[in-house]
C-alpha positions, 0 to 999 in steps of 0.5 A: 481519549480512552474510547478512541481506537488504539493503533499499532504501527509496524516497521517503526523506524522506516520512512512510512513507519515514522510518518504513520506514527506522526499521523496517529499521534496528531489525530483526534480520532485514534491513539497510538498504543504500540510500535513494533520493530524487528528483534535486535533493532536499536530502537527496541525498548526506547520511547518512540518519540525520542527515537524519532528525535522529539519528546517522549510520547509514552509508547516504547518500541517493542519486538513482541508483535502479538503483545502489542497487537493484543492491546490494539483495535487496528494494526497499520503495516507498511513493511515487507512481504514476509513480515506482513504475512507473520503480522497478518496471522498475529493480527487475526489472532488478536482480532485487530483490523490489519491495514496493509500497505506493503508492496511486492507481495507474491501469490504465496504471501497473498494466499496466507493473507487471504487465510488470515482474512477469514478470521479478521478484517484485512484492508490491503491496497498498493496505494492508500491515497484518494487520488490514486484510487480515483486514478484506478477507477478512471484507468478502468473506464478509459481502458474499457472505452478504447480498443487494442489500437490504443497501446497501454503503458504504465510509467512509475517513478519513485525514490532511489531506496525503493526495493520493488518494481513495478510499484504496487500502485503501478500494478494496481493501475495495470490490473485496472486497465486489464479489467477494463479490457476484460483480460488477465494482467499476467497474460498481457504484462510486458515489463523489463524490456532490454535489448532487441525485444522485437515489436510491441505485441498488440494488446500488451500492457507495458510497465516502466519503472524509474528510480531516483532521488527522493521522488515520493511517487509519480504514476502515468497511464499512457494510452497511445494510438496512431496520431493521439495519446491520452495520459492519466497522471497522479503525482504524490509530493508528500507521503503523508497522503498515504499515512492519512489514507491508512489511518482512514482505512483503520478507522473505517474497518472498525466493526466490519465483518472479517474479510479482505477489503481495499481502498475502493471499499473504504472510499466508497468508490 
C-alpha cells in the first residue's frame, strides 16, 4: 500500500468530491492521502469518512491545500474556476499531477492553468468518461464528412443544481464539430436563442441546455439536413464513470513530462 500513488481530492463535500473520495478509497491502485474544503466549512478538521456518513478512514478534511498537496502524487479537482486556478499553482509547486474536471472556465482561467502546466503535469477535460471521449472523436469525423447543408446542434441535459451552461462536455463536442469542419467555434457558436431570432445562419453550431431533476448527463449531437438527421448520443446514468475516469487520468499522469494533456491522451484515442 505504501508504494501506491497518493491522491488528494478537492471540494470534498460536493457530489463529485464525495464520489471521487469513494472511488479512491475503493481502489487498489491508489490511496487517499488528503481531502480539501474551503476555509470555514464545517467538515474541516473532521474525518472525511465520518463526514460522509460512514466509518472513519483516517483522513481529516483540511483547508490547507498546499500542505495536503505536498504529500500527494496527484490532485483531482472538480471545483470552480477560481479555486481551480489557485489549486493549479499549488499543485505545480508541489509537483503533483493535477487532474481538472472543473467546467465553466474562461480564457483568463485557462491562461493561468497553462502557465502551471509549464512546471507540472495537468490533465484537463470537460468530461472524463470513455464513452464521451469516443463521442467527441465520432463528432469530429462526422462533421468532417458532412458539408454545411447539415446543421449541427448540441443538446445537453443535466441536474437542476448545475451552475454553468453549456456544459463542459457540450463545449467539447462543439469544439470537435468545429475542428471537423475546419472552423473556429467562437466564430460559429449559436446559443441562448430567445424571441424573434431570425432564420438559423448556415454553418452555425447551436447549443441547447436543459436543466432538471437529478439528470447525471445526457448529450446529443444532431446533424440535420433536408430529409434526414443523424444523431450521436451519450447518456450517463452514474457519475461514478467520471470519478473512475479521473482516477485513471491521475494514474496515467505519473511520470509524464510537464504539460497539458486531455482524456484523449489518457485513453490513447
